C-alpha positions in Angstrom: 0.0 0.0 0.0 1.3 3.5 -0.9 2.4 5.6 2.0 1.6 9.3 1.9 3.9 12.0 3.1 1.7 12.9 6.1 1.9 9.3 7.3 5.6 9.8 8.1 4.9 12.6 10.5 5.2 11.5 14.1 2.6 14.1 15.1 0.1 12.6 12.6 0.9 9.0 13.8 0.4 10.0 17.4 -2.9 11.9 16.7 -4.2 9.0 14.6 -3.5 6.5 17.4 -5.1 8.8 19.9 -8.2 9.0 17.7 -8.4 5.2 17.6 -8.1 5.1 21.4 -10.8 7.8 21.7 -13.2 5.5 19.7 -12.5 2.6 22.0 -12.9 4.7 25.2 -16.2 6.3 24.0 -17.6 2.9 23.1 -18.1 2.4 26.8 -20.0 5.7 27.3 -23.8 5.5 28.0 -25.9 4.9 24.9 -27.8 8.1 25.4 -24.6 10.0 24.6 -24.4 8.5 21.1 -25.5 11.8 19.5 -24.1 14.0 22.2 -20.7 13.7 23.8 -19.6 10.6 21.9 -20.2 12.2 18.6 -18.5 15.5 19.6 -15.4 13.7 21.1 -15.0 11.4 18.1 -15.3 14.2 15.5 -12.8 16.4 17.4 -10.3 13.6 17.7 -10.6 12.7 14.0 -10.3 16.4 13.1 -6.9 16.7 14.8 -5.2 14.1 12.6 -7.3 15.0 9.5 -6.2 18.6 9.6 -2.6 17.6 10.0 -2.9 15.4 6.9 -4.7 18.0 4.9 -2.3 20.8 5.9 0.7 18.6 4.9 -0.6 18.6 1.3 -0.7 22.4 1.0 2.1 24.1 -0.9 2.5 27.4 0.9 3.8 27.7 4.5 0.9 30.0 5.3 -1.7 27.4 4.3 0.2 24.6 6.2 0.3 26.8 9.3 -3.4 27.5 9.0 -4.2 23.8 9.1 -1.9 23.3 12.1 -3.8 26.1 13.9 -7.1 24.4 13.1 -5.7 21.1 14.4 -4.6 22.8 17.6 -8.1 24.3 18.0 -9.6 20.8 17.6 -7.2 19.5 20.2 -8.5 22.2 22.6 -12.1 21.3 21.8 -11.3 17.6 22.4 -9.7 18.5 25.7 -12.8 20.4 26.8 -15.0 17.4 25.9 -12.7 15.0 27.8 -12.8 17.3 30.9 -16.6 17.3 30.8 -16.7 13.5 30.3 -14.4 13.1 33.2 -16.5 15.4 35.4 -19.5 13.3 34.5 -17.5 10.2 35.6 -17.7 8.7 32.1 -13.9 8.5 32.0 
């Protein structure tokens, strides 16, 4: 299978592995959170590695930087969701 340049980035590899762990952790959440916290947490986790991958394909440094900023913002969103899940004793 072909390997894309973003796949060689350690930050992408780590964020992808983290997204997979998030899916596993949230599978134990209460079913009523399927369209609430579970969905929000999973989408934010996938957004982190997706924006790193997408940004890596951009030609200009400005565009690449923009996607890294978006990825960071998704990381902060994910952190917020995890704090709430922890406070609700789901984690």
